[in-house]
gemmi code that builds the backbone of each chain (N, CA, C; Angstrom):
import gemmi

chains = {
    "A": [
        ("MET", (65.717, 165.762, -48.056), (67.062, 165.226, -47.806), (67.116, 164.563, -46.429)),
        ("ASP", (67.657, 163.335, -46.357), (67.702, 162.676, -45.050), (68.842, 163.231, -44.193)),
        ("PRO", (68.742, 163.066, -42.840), (69.732, 163.690, -41.939), (71.170, 163.241, -42.197)),
        ("THR", (71.382, 161.981, -42.627), (72.739, 161.479, -42.870), (73.399, 162.240, -44.023)),
        ("THR", (72.630, 162.424, -45.114), (73.149, 163.167, -46.282), (73.459, 164.605, -45.909)),
        ("SER", (72.549, 165.196, -45.112), (72.732, 166.581, -44.687), (74.019, 166.746, -43.871)),
        ("LYS", (74.257, 165.756, -42.951), (75.470, 165.803, -42.130), (76.719, 165.661, -42.995)),
        ("THR", (76.655, 164.731, -43.977), (77.789, 164.511, -44.881), (78.098, 165.779, -45.668)),
        ("ASN", (77.031, 166.456, -46.175), (77.217, 167.688, -46.946), (77.840, 168.788, -46.085)),
        ("ALA", (77.382, 168.892, -44.828), (77.920, 169.908, -43.915), (79.402, 169.647, -43.634)),
        ("ALA", (79.739, 168.353, -43.448), (81.147, 167.991, -43.191), (82.004, 168.304, -44.411)),
        ("THR", (81.473, 167.992, -45.607), (82.203, 168.281, -46.852), (82.416, 169.784, -47.010)),
        ("ALA", (81.357, 170.573, -46.738), (81.460, 172.036, -46.867), (82.475, 172.599, -45.878)),
        ("SER", (82.478, 172.066, -44.646), (83.429, 172.552, -43.637), (84.866, 172.223, -44.041)),
        ("THR", (85.071, 170.994, -44.524), (86.414, 170.598, -44.971), (86.844, 171.464, -46.150)),
        ("ALA", (85.909, 171.708, -47.078), (86.224, 172.534, -48.252), (86.588, 173.956, -47.830)),
        ("ALA", (85.856, 174.491, -46.833), (86.154, 175.849, -46.350), (87.543, 175.907, -45.721)),
        ("LEU", (87.865, 174.881, -44.942), (89.190, 174.822, -44.301), (90.293, 174.733, -45.362)),
        ("LEU", (90.052, 173.888, -46.361), (91.026, 173.748, -47.454), (91.182, 175.060, -48.222)),
        ("SER", (90.049, 175.774, -48.385), (90.091, 177.067, -49.088), (90.961, 178.059, -48.342)),
        ("TRP", (90.922, 177.997, -47.003), (91.778, 178.910, -46.227), (93.251, 178.488, -46.343)),
        ("VAL", (93.503, 177.187, -46.228), (94.894, 176.698, -46.289), (95.511, 177.030, -47.643)),
        ("LEU", (94.821, 176.677, -48.714), (95.292, 176.989, -50.065), (94.098, 177.477, -50.892)),
        ("PRO", (94.034, 178.785, -51.170), (92.889, 179.323, -51.919), (92.607, 178.542, -53.212)),
        ("GLY", (91.365, 178.121, -53.378), (90.971, 177.354, -54.561), (90.894, 175.862, -54.306)),
        ("ALA", (91.641, 175.369, -53.309), (91.672, 173.927, -53.031), (90.304, 173.424, -52.546)),
        ("GLY", (89.576, 174.281, -51.853), (88.252, 173.894, -51.351), (87.278, 173.619, -52.473)),
        ("HIS", (87.293, 174.476, -53.500), (86.399, 174.282, -54.652), (86.769, 172.996, -55.391)),
        ("ILE", (88.070, 172.733, -55.527), (88.515, 171.515, -56.213), (88.051, 170.295, -55.413)),
        ("TYR", (88.190, 170.368, -54.079), (87.768, 169.271, -53.204), (86.250, 169.041, -53.311)),
        ("ALA", (85.493, 170.141, -53.407), (84.029, 170.030, -53.471), (83.527, 169.604, -54.853)),
        ("GLY", (84.416, 169.448, -55.822), (84.029, 168.970, -57.146), (83.942, 170.048, -58.207)),
        ("HIS", (84.208, 171.318, -57.831), (84.174, 172.421, -58.806), (85.606, 172.694, -59.269)),
        ("LYS", (86.123, 171.782, -60.101), (87.545, 171.805, -60.457), (87.952, 173.077, -61.215)),
        ("ALA", (87.165, 173.432, -62.250), (87.527, 174.591, -63.082), (87.530, 175.876, -62.258)),
        ("ARG", (86.489, 176.062, -61.439), (86.416, 177.260, -60.581), (87.588, 177.283, -59.612)),
        ("GLY", (87.913, 176.119, -59.065), (89.025, 176.014, -58.117), (90.346, 176.417, -58.738)),
        ("ILE", (90.579, 175.972, -59.957), (91.842, 176.301, -60.639), (91.917, 177.810, -60.926)),
        ("ILE", (90.781, 178.401, -61.355), (90.749, 179.852, -61.612), (91.086, 180.619, -60.328)),
        ("ILE", (90.413, 180.224, -59.226), (90.624, 180.915, -57.935), (92.073, 180.743, -57.479)),
        ("LEU", (92.574, 179.517, -57.574), (93.958, 179.207, -57.170), (94.948, 180.123, -57.894)),
        ("ALA", (94.787, 180.220, -59.222), (95.718, 181.014, -60.033), (95.586, 182.506, -59.737)),
        ("VAL", (94.346, 183.006, -59.702), (94.148, 184.465, -59.568), (94.602, 184.965, -58.192)),
        ("ILE", (94.242, 184.239, -57.126), (94.632, 184.698, -55.783), (96.141, 184.580, -55.598)),
        ("ALA", (96.746, 183.517, -56.108), (98.208, 183.361, -55.991), (98.926, 184.483, -56.736)),
        ("VAL", (98.479, 184.780, -57.957), (99.133, 185.836, -58.759), (98.960, 187.206, -58.084)),
        ("THR", (97.750, 187.478, -57.575), (97.511, 188.778, -56.918), (98.374, 188.918, -55.666)),
        ("PHE", (98.380, 187.871, -54.829), (99.137, 187.937, -53.577), (100.641, 188.067, -53.847)),
        ("TRP", (101.181, 187.183, -54.681), (102.627, 187.202, -54.931), (103.032, 188.390, -55.802)),
        ("GLY", (102.086, 188.925, -56.574), (102.336, 190.187, -57.290), (102.573, 191.312, -56.297)),
        ("GLY", (101.744, 191.346, -55.248), (101.904, 192.339, -54.186), (103.234, 192.175, -53.469)),
        ("VAL", (103.603, 190.918, -53.219), (104.890, 190.649, -52.543), (106.053, 191.088, -53.437)),
        ("ALA", (105.915, 190.862, -54.737), (106.967, 191.276, -55.676), (107.096, 192.803, -55.711)),
        ("ILE", (105.998, 193.511, -55.529), (106.036, 194.984, -55.544), (106.731, 195.514, -54.279)),
        ("GLY", (106.336, 194.974, -53.118), (106.825, 195.537, -51.862), (107.961, 194.788, -51.196)),
        ("GLY", (108.226, 193.564, -51.648), (109.243, 192.740, -50.994), (108.682, 192.087, -49.739)),
        ("VAL", (109.265, 190.962, -49.338), (108.697, 190.200, -48.217), (108.807, 190.942, -46.878)),
        ("LYS", (109.790, 191.804, -46.754), (110.018, 192.463, -45.457), (108.941, 193.493, -45.122)),
        ("THR", (108.427, 194.167, -46.143), (107.480, 195.260, -45.917), (106.028, 194.831, -46.061)),
        ("THR", (105.777, 193.811, -46.863), (104.402, 193.507, -47.251), (103.525, 193.104, -46.068)),
        ("ILE", (104.014, 192.204, -45.213), (103.201, 191.801, -44.062), (103.827, 192.389, -42.799)),
        ("GLN", (103.066, 193.287, -42.156), (103.541, 193.933, -40.925), (102.493, 193.731, -39.826)),
        ("PRO", (102.641, 192.654, -39.040), (101.599, 192.319, -38.044), (101.353, 193.414, -37.011)),
        ("LYS", (102.377, 194.153, -36.625), (102.192, 195.161, -35.565), (101.744, 196.513, -36.124)),
        ("GLU", (102.365, 196.941, -37.221), (102.092, 198.275, -37.751), (100.755, 198.373, -38.481)),
        ("ARG", (100.387, 197.307, -39.184), (99.148, 197.339, -39.978), (98.292, 196.124, -39.593)),
        ("ARG", (97.685, 196.191, -38.416), (96.991, 195.028, -37.857), (95.767, 194.609, -38.689)),
        ("ALA", (94.965, 195.587, -39.133), (93.755, 195.263, -39.897), (94.128, 194.604, -41.233)),
        ("TRP", (95.132, 195.169, -41.885), (95.580, 194.601, -43.166), (96.187, 193.214, -42.946)),
        ("PHE", (96.880, 193.047, -41.801), (97.489, 191.753, -41.478), (96.408, 190.667, -41.375)),
        ("MET", (95.286, 191.028, -40.736), (94.180, 190.054, -40.607), (93.634, 189.672, -41.985)),
        ("ALA", (93.525, 190.662, -42.867), (93.053, 190.380, -44.240), (94.056, 189.494, -44.971)),
        ("GLN", (95.349, 189.797, -44.812), (96.396, 189.015, -45.501), (96.428, 187.571, -45.018)),
        ("MET", (96.137, 187.355, -43.731), (96.180, 185.999, -43.177), (95.077, 185.101, -43.740)),
        ("CYS", (94.072, 185.719, -44.375), (93.008, 184.923, -45.016), (93.544, 184.123, -46.209)),
        ("THR", (94.750, 184.422, -46.669), (95.309, 183.662, -47.793), (96.032, 182.394, -47.332)),
        ("GLY", (96.078, 182.161, -46.033), (96.612, 180.907, -45.496), (98.080, 180.676, -45.789)),
        ("ALA", (98.364, 179.632, -46.549), (99.752, 179.201, -46.790), (100.599, 180.306, -47.418)),
        ("HIS", (99.996, 181.118, -48.288), (100.750, 182.198, -48.940), (101.307, 183.164, -47.890)),
        ("ALA", (100.439, 183.576, -46.949), (100.848, 184.542, -45.927), (101.911, 183.942, -45.010)),
        ("PHE", (101.739, 182.674, -44.640), (102.725, 182.029, -43.770), (104.085, 181.920, -44.473)),
        ("ALA", (104.066, 181.669, -45.778), (105.316, 181.588, -46.545), (106.049, 182.929, -46.525)),
        ("VAL", (105.294, 184.030, -46.694), (105.909, 185.365, -46.683), (106.451, 185.697, -45.287)),
        ("LEU", (105.683, 185.369, -44.253), (106.142, 185.622, -42.882), (107.436, 184.863, -42.602)),
        ("SER", (107.468, 183.619, -43.072), (108.665, 182.791, -42.865), (109.882, 183.391, -43.575)),
        ("LEU", (109.679, 183.859, -44.809), (110.777, 184.482, -45.570), (111.221, 185.793, -44.923)),
        ("ALA", (110.231, 186.582, -44.441), (110.551, 187.888, -43.837), (111.357, 187.725, -42.555)),
        ("ASN", (111.086, 186.662, -41.801), (111.809, 186.441, -40.543), (113.283, 186.113, -40.754)),
        ("ARG", (113.634, 185.708, -41.961), (115.040, 185.383, -42.243), (115.891, 186.637, -42.436)),
        ("ILE", (115.214, 187.773, -42.741), (115.953, 189.025, -42.958), (116.076, 189.760, -41.628)),
        ("PRO", (117.296, 190.109, -41.218), (117.448, 190.792, -39.926), (116.798, 192.181, -39.934)),
        ("ASN", (116.231, 192.567, -38.772), (115.568, 193.872, -38.648), (116.605, 194.986, -38.511)),
        ("LYS", (116.250, 196.153, -39.051), (117.079, 197.337, -38.881), (116.229, 198.399, -38.210)),
        ("GLU", (116.880, 199.382, -37.637), (116.135, 200.484, -37.035), (115.370, 201.228, -38.122)),
        ("ARG", (114.282, 201.882, -37.755), (113.404, 202.549, -38.707), (114.167, 203.597, -39.537)),
        ("TRP", (115.088, 204.309, -38.898), (115.780, 205.401, -39.585), (116.922, 204.908, -40.462)),
        ("GLU", (117.269, 203.641, -40.326), (118.364, 203.103, -41.143), (117.834, 202.660, -42.503)),
        ("TYR", (118.581, 202.937, -43.552), (118.146, 202.509, -44.878), (118.363, 201.005, -45.047)),
        ("SER", (117.392, 200.328, -45.603), (117.534, 198.901, -45.892), (117.092, 198.639, -47.320)),
        ("GLU", (117.865, 197.854, -48.015), (117.509, 197.547, -49.422), (116.287, 196.634, -49.505)),
        ("TYR", (115.891, 196.013, -48.376), (114.752, 195.104, -48.361), (113.431, 195.786, -48.002)),
        ("VAL", (113.504, 197.024, -47.549), (112.307, 197.729, -47.078), (111.781, 198.661, -48.170)),
        ("ALA", (110.456, 198.615, -48.391), (109.825, 199.503, -49.375), (109.311, 200.752, -48.674)),
        ("TYR", (109.382, 201.867, -49.363), (108.911, 203.127, -48.808), (107.711, 203.615, -49.635)),
        ("ALA", (106.981, 204.613, -49.096), (105.753, 205.096, -49.734), (106.029, 205.580, -51.164)),
        ("PRO", (105.131, 205.313, -52.115), (103.839, 204.631, -51.995), (103.917, 203.124, -52.255)),
        ("VAL", (105.134, 202.595, -52.462), (105.276, 201.175, -52.849), (104.762, 200.253, -51.741)),
        ("ASP", (105.059, 200.582, -50.474), (104.617, 199.722, -49.379), (103.089, 199.658, -49.301)),
        ("ASP", (102.428, 200.805, -49.540), (100.957, 200.832, -49.492), (100.357, 199.968, -50.604)),
        ("ILE", (100.942, 200.065, -51.805), (100.426, 199.289, -52.948), (100.568, 197.790, -52.658)),
        ("ALA", (101.731, 197.399, -52.121), (101.969, 195.978, -51.812), (100.974, 195.467, -50.780)),
        ("VAL", (100.733, 196.274, -49.752), (99.801, 195.867, -48.684), (98.374, 195.756, -49.235)),
        ("VAL", (97.994, 196.697, -50.099), (96.638, 196.650, -50.675), (96.474, 195.398, -51.550)),
        ("TYR", (97.459, 195.091, -52.380), (97.389, 193.903, -53.243), (97.201, 192.629, -52.417)),
        ("THR", (98.046, 192.450, -51.397), (97.991, 191.220, -50.601), (96.741, 191.192, -49.719)),
        ("GLY", (96.360, 192.350, -49.195), (95.153, 192.420, -48.370), (93.897, 192.119, -49.172)),
        ("VAL", (93.827, 192.666, -50.382), (92.661, 192.399, -51.242), (92.620, 190.907, -51.625)),
        ("ALA", (93.796, 190.315, -51.860), (93.844, 188.867, -52.154), (93.254, 188.074, -50.988)),
        ("GLY", (93.563, 188.489, -49.774), (93.013, 187.835, -48.588), (91.510, 188.010, -48.475)),
        ("LEU", (91.034, 189.224, -48.730), (89.592, 189.478, -48.651), (88.841, 188.711, -49.735)),
        ("LEU", (89.454, 188.584, -50.911), (88.830, 187.798, -51.983), (88.743, 186.333, -51.564)),
        ("ASN", (89.769, 185.855, -50.847), (89.716, 184.457, -50.394), (88.649, 184.266, -49.329)),
        ("LEU", (88.378, 185.301, -48.553), (87.276, 185.232, -47.579), (85.948, 185.037, -48.320)),
        ("LEU", (85.785, 185.758, -49.431), (84.595, 185.606, -50.279), (84.509, 184.183, -50.820)),
        ("VAL", (85.679, 183.645, -51.214), (85.749, 182.281, -51.755), (85.359, 181.256, -50.679)),
        ("ILE", (85.840, 181.471, -49.443), (85.508, 180.556, -48.340), (84.001, 180.562, -48.090)),
        ("LEU", (83.397, 181.750, -48.071), (81.952, 181.850, -47.856), (81.190, 181.195, -49.006)),
        ("ASP", (81.719, 181.330, -50.220), (81.076, 180.743, -51.398), (81.093, 179.221, -51.328)),
        ("VAL", (82.240, 178.660, -50.934), (82.342, 177.196, -50.915), (81.472, 176.601, -49.801)),
        ("LEU", (81.222, 177.390, -48.751), (80.351, 176.918, -47.666), (78.897, 176.771, -48.131)),
        ("GLY", (78.487, 177.675, -49.023), (77.095, 177.662, -49.461), (76.865, 177.012, -50.807)),
        ("ARG", (77.908, 176.552, -51.464), (77.767, 176.007, -52.820), (77.465, 174.516, -52.777)),
        ("PRO", (76.362, 174.091, -53.398), (76.077, 172.654, -53.416), (77.049, 171.898, -54.319)),
        ("ALA", (77.281, 170.625, -53.974), (78.178, 169.791, -54.799), (77.564, 169.588, -56.172)),
        ("PRO", (78.389, 169.507, -57.237), (77.816, 169.314, -58.577), (77.155, 167.943, -58.677)),
        ("SER", (75.911, 167.913, -59.219), (75.206, 166.642, -59.340), (75.704, 165.883, -60.565)),
        ("PRO", (75.629, 164.542, -60.558), (76.079, 163.771, -61.730), (75.313, 164.148, -62.999)),
        ("GLN", (74.023, 164.531, -62.839), (73.212, 164.912, -64.001), (73.797, 166.141, -64.684)),
        ("THR", (74.199, 167.130, -63.856), (74.771, 168.363, -64.408), (76.061, 168.055, -65.149)),
        ("ALA", (76.891, 167.189, -64.539), (78.161, 166.830, -65.165), (77.928, 166.138, -66.513)),
        ("ASP", (76.921, 165.238, -66.559), (76.609, 164.560, -67.824), (76.129, 165.550, -68.876)),
        ("ALA", (75.269, 166.481, -68.454), (74.733, 167.471, -69.396), (75.851, 168.311, -69.987)),
        ("LYS", (76.887, 168.597, -69.164), (78.001, 169.396, -69.663), (78.808, 168.614, -70.699)),
        ("ARG", (78.944, 167.291, -70.447), (79.741, 166.480, -71.367), (79.040, 166.249, -72.693)),
        ("THR", (77.726, 165.920, -72.636), (77.015, 165.501, -73.845), (76.146, 166.587, -74.462)),
        ("GLY", (75.960, 167.691, -73.757), (75.094, 168.743, -74.254), (73.660, 168.477, -73.831)),
        ("PRO", (72.746, 169.432, -74.104), (71.362, 169.267, -73.666), (70.663, 168.104, -74.389)),
        ("ARG", (69.777, 167.422, -73.643), (69.036, 166.296, -74.245), (67.922, 166.811, -75.143)),
        ("ARG", (67.718, 166.098, -76.260), (66.624, 166.475, -77.164), (65.529, 165.440, -77.048)),
        ("GLU", (64.310, 165.935, -76.898), (63.180, 165.009, -76.788), (62.835, 164.448, -78.153)),
        ("LYS", (62.518, 163.112, -78.164), (62.130, 162.482, -79.431), (60.709, 162.866, -79.803)),
        ("THR", (60.488, 163.173, -81.058), (59.132, 163.525, -81.503), (58.537, 162.391, -82.327)),
    ],
    "B": [
        ("MET", (118.177, 180.407, -60.345), (116.770, 180.402, -59.911), (116.623, 181.102, -58.555)),
        ("THR", (117.538, 180.780, -57.615), (117.476, 181.396, -56.286), (117.728, 182.898, -56.385)),
        ("ASP", (118.687, 183.272, -57.239), (118.993, 184.699, -57.421), (117.794, 185.445, -57.993)),
        ("TRP", (117.145, 184.812, -58.955), (115.980, 185.423, -59.598), (114.865, 185.628, -58.578)),
        ("LEU", (114.593, 184.573, -57.763), (113.545, 184.672, -56.742), (113.895, 185.743, -55.710)),
        ("SER", (115.179, 185.816, -55.377), (115.616, 186.818, -54.399), (115.391, 188.226, -54.938)),
        ("THR", (115.695, 188.411, -56.224), (115.485, 189.733, -56.829), (114.005, 190.079, -56.877)),
        ("ILE", (113.187, 189.084, -57.231), (111.762, 189.343, -57.408), (111.061, 189.616, -56.072)),
        ("PHE", (111.284, 188.762, -55.093), (110.473, 188.831, -53.878), (111.152, 189.486, -52.678)),
        ("LEU", (112.463, 189.640, -52.691), (113.124, 190.254, -51.535), (113.286, 191.760, -51.704)),
        ("HIS", (113.602, 192.181, -52.919), (113.859, 193.609, -53.147), (112.611, 194.291, -53.705)),
        ("PRO", (112.130, 195.349, -53.049), (110.932, 196.045, -53.548), (111.193, 196.790, -54.859)),
        ("LEU", (110.117, 197.009, -55.603), (110.227, 197.746, -56.869), (110.263, 199.249, -56.596)),
        ("GLU", (110.755, 199.980, -57.563), (110.711, 201.444, -57.451), (109.589, 201.939, -58.353)),
        ("ILE", (108.496, 202.334, -57.730), (107.304, 202.751, -58.484), (106.902, 204.150, -58.044)),
        ("GLY", (106.427, 204.916, -59.002), (105.955, 206.256, -58.644), (105.225, 206.895, -59.807)),
        ("GLY", (104.513, 207.982, -59.539), (103.823, 208.733, -60.586), (102.713, 207.957, -61.257)),
        ("TRP", (102.723, 207.949, -62.585), (101.644, 207.347, -63.365), (101.567, 205.834, -63.183)),
        ("GLN", (102.699, 205.217, -62.783), (102.705, 203.745, -62.635), (101.732, 203.287, -61.543)),
        ("CYS", (101.543, 204.124, -60.519), (100.598, 203.786, -59.441), (99.182, 203.650, -60.003)),
        ("GLY", (98.828, 204.526, -60.946), (97.496, 204.476, -61.557), (97.289, 203.246, -62.410)),
        ("VAL", (98.356, 202.806, -63.078), (98.265, 201.614, -63.939), (98.133, 200.339, -63.090)),
        ("LEU", (98.709, 200.349, -61.896), (98.632, 199.163, -61.030), (97.211, 198.877, -60.535)),
        ("LEU", (96.304, 199.819, -60.791), (94.893, 199.600, -60.455), (94.289, 198.516, -61.352)),
        ("TRP", (94.756, 198.434, -62.603), (94.163, 197.517, -63.582), (94.244, 196.046, -63.169)),
        ("PRO", (95.457, 195.508, -62.875), (95.489, 194.087, -62.508), (94.733, 193.760, -61.226)),
        ("LEU", (94.717, 194.700, -60.276), (93.994, 194.453, -59.023), (92.486, 194.361, -59.278)),
        ("CYS", (91.985, 195.281, -60.115), (90.558, 195.255, -60.459), (90.219, 194.003, -61.264)),
        ("LEU", (91.156, 193.559, -62.100), (90.924, 192.335, -62.883), (90.783, 191.131, -61.944)),
        ("ALA", (91.655, 191.063, -60.936), (91.587, 189.959, -59.962), (90.253, 189.988, -59.221)),
        ("VAL", (89.831, 191.180, -58.796), (88.559, 191.303, -58.068), (87.398, 190.846, -58.946)),
        ("SER", (87.398, 191.298, -60.212), (86.267, 190.953, -61.096), (86.247, 189.459, -61.427)),
        ("ILE", (87.417, 188.851, -61.628), (87.442, 187.412, -61.954), (86.943, 186.587, -60.761)),
        ("ILE", (87.451, 186.879, -59.567), (87.044, 186.104, -58.387), (85.546, 186.307, -58.102)),
        ("TYR", (85.090, 187.557, -58.211), (83.670, 187.823, -57.948), (82.784, 187.055, -58.930)),
        ("LYS", (83.144, 187.115, -60.201), (82.309, 186.433, -61.203), (82.463, 184.908, -61.127)),
        ("THR", (83.610, 184.408, -60.648), (83.778, 182.965, -60.467), (82.822, 182.442, -59.399)),
        ("THR", (82.550, 183.278, -58.398), (81.621, 182.842, -57.353), (80.157, 183.074, -57.751)),
        ("LYS", (79.895, 183.991, -58.676), (78.513, 184.360, -58.996), (77.949, 183.676, -60.244)),
        ("CYS", (78.788, 183.421, -61.257), (78.271, 182.902, -62.530), (77.761, 181.460, -62.388)),
        ("GLY", (76.693, 181.156, -63.105), (76.108, 179.822, -63.055), (76.991, 178.777, -63.710)),
        ("THR", (77.581, 179.106, -64.855), (78.486, 178.171, -65.530), (79.853, 178.825, -65.738)),
        ("VAL", (80.855, 177.972, -65.904), (82.235, 178.470, -66.035), (82.413, 179.260, -67.339)),
        ("ARG", (81.651, 178.874, -68.373), (81.782, 179.556, -69.679), (81.405, 181.031, -69.626)),
        ("GLU", (80.525, 181.390, -68.682), (80.078, 182.791, -68.572), (81.148, 183.686, -67.947)),
        ("ILE", (82.092, 183.087, -67.234), (83.038, 183.862, -66.410), (83.890, 184.858, -67.212)),
        ("PRO", (84.545, 184.472, -68.334), (85.442, 185.437, -69.021), (84.758, 186.730, -69.449)),
        ("LEU", (83.615, 186.636, -70.120), (82.936, 187.843, -70.610), (82.410, 188.687, -69.450)),
        ("ALA", (81.792, 188.009, -68.475), (81.241, 188.743, -67.322), (82.356, 189.455, -66.561)),
        ("SER", (83.506, 188.783, -66.415), (84.647, 189.387, -65.706), (85.170, 190.598, -66.470)),
        ("LEU", (85.249, 190.460, -67.792), (85.761, 191.555, -68.624), (84.876, 192.792, -68.505)),
        ("ILE", (83.562, 192.578, -68.572), (82.621, 193.706, -68.469), (82.743, 194.373, -67.098)),
        ("LEU", (82.808, 193.542, -66.040), (82.919, 194.085, -64.686), (84.241, 194.836, -64.502)),
        ("TRP", (85.314, 194.283, -65.079), (86.643, 194.907, -64.972), (86.642, 196.308, -65.585)),
        ("VAL", (86.103, 196.396, -66.814), (86.039, 197.700, -67.497), (85.186, 198.674, -66.683)),
        ("THR", (84.057, 198.182, -66.161), (83.170, 199.039, -65.365), (83.888, 199.587, -64.132)),
        ("ILE", (84.599, 198.696, -63.415), (85.289, 199.130, -62.188), (86.380, 200.152, -62.523)),
        ("VAL", (87.205, 199.834, -63.536), (88.337, 200.724, -63.873), (87.828, 202.099, -64.313)),
        ("VAL", (86.844, 202.113, -65.215), (86.295, 203.394, -65.689), (85.668, 204.154, -64.519)),
        ("GLY", (84.915, 203.431, -63.680), (84.278, 204.055, -62.517), (85.291, 204.658, -61.557)),
        ("MET", (86.352, 203.921, -61.290), (87.384, 204.404, -60.352), (88.081, 205.654, -60.892)),
        ("TYR", (88.404, 205.632, -62.212), (89.044, 206.811, -62.808), (88.095, 208.012, -62.801)),
        ("ALA", (86.793, 207.747, -63.029), (85.808, 208.829, -63.025), (85.713, 209.452, -61.633)),
        ("VAL", (85.682, 208.606, -60.609), (85.626, 209.097, -59.226), (86.902, 209.884, -58.899)),
        ("GLY", (88.045, 209.347, -59.336), (89.320, 210.027, -59.104), (89.361, 211.390, -59.772)),
        ("ALA", (88.889, 211.450, -61.021), (88.876, 212.714, -61.765), (87.941, 213.726, -61.100)),
        ("ALA", (86.767, 213.241, -60.661), (85.800, 214.132, -60.001), (86.385, 214.701, -58.709)),
        ("LEU", (87.026, 213.848, -57.922), (87.637, 214.311, -56.666), (88.759, 215.315, -56.931)),
        ("LEU", (89.525, 215.081, -58.022), (90.618, 215.999, -58.380), (90.060, 217.370, -58.764)),
        ("ILE", (88.955, 217.357, -59.534), (88.330, 218.628, -59.948), (87.820, 219.388, -58.717)),
        ("ILE", (87.167, 218.655, -57.808), (86.654, 219.296, -56.581), (87.819, 219.891, -55.774)),
        ("TYR", (88.898, 219.123, -55.695), (90.082, 219.590, -54.949), (90.667, 220.850, -55.572)),
        ("ARG", (90.748, 220.867, -56.925), (91.302, 222.037, -57.620), (90.424, 223.274, -57.428)),
        ("ILE", (89.087, 223.046, -57.464), (88.159, 224.175, -57.291), (88.237, 224.705, -55.854)),
        ("ALA", (88.318, 223.791, -54.910), (88.311, 224.183, -53.491), (89.598, 224.873, -53.060)),
        ("THR", (90.716, 224.573, -53.708), (92.000, 225.151, -53.249), (92.516, 226.236, -54.214)),
    ],
}
model = gemmi.Model(1)
for chain_id, residues in chains.items():
    chain = gemmi.Chain(chain_id)
    for i, (resn, *xyz) in enumerate(residues, 1):
        res = gemmi.Residue()
        res.name, res.seqid = resn, gemmi.SeqId(i, " ")
        for name, pos in zip(("N", "CA", "C"), xyz):
            atom = gemmi.Atom()
            atom.name, atom.element = name, gemmi.Element(name[0])
            atom.pos, atom.b_iso = gemmi.Position(*pos), 0.0
            res.add_atom(atom)
        chain.add_residue(res)
    model.add_chain(chain)
structure = gemmi.Structure()
structure.add_model(model)
structure.setup_entities()
């Protein structure tokens, strides 16, 4: 492989990784793996927002109380920022005051695990898109027309 | 639409007891699908491979949970 192609591939992989962080699955779609990208996009979105639906936006992401989980959740990019933005709209109450927006054990733990695991899965996706070669035109043709048969 | 979204994402669910154990299933399904999406050579292999991995994880987790419960009961 010549150095120009290698540089182009590295730039494409870096852009794909960045896109994967911003919107899970977008990196694979950008790199030419459309079907994989759509699967990742759907599964990570459903897992993350499923967790938010369980715990509510106020409890699910807690940057100060659950720092390690917060770092995992931030791996989902736009999803996490959307939840943080929604949570900031709800006024804070003292810990001892009851709030209809706050989840209590074990619901808060389940919500945090769902969203945190979604983030960790996206980290796996980012690493995958960094090391995944772009689909070659030959492979794409073989998928469309099926395997070639040699003439006898 | 806004009311529906507010109910879904602003107010937490009330979950407890056996429901916590059932919530393991969709999480394990997500893990198995994403893992197999990154590992499988072709997209066609993903559904079956994910299903097998999902069943393996769920059965394994319940087995570990049951074993820990038995140890806890014996110890206390």
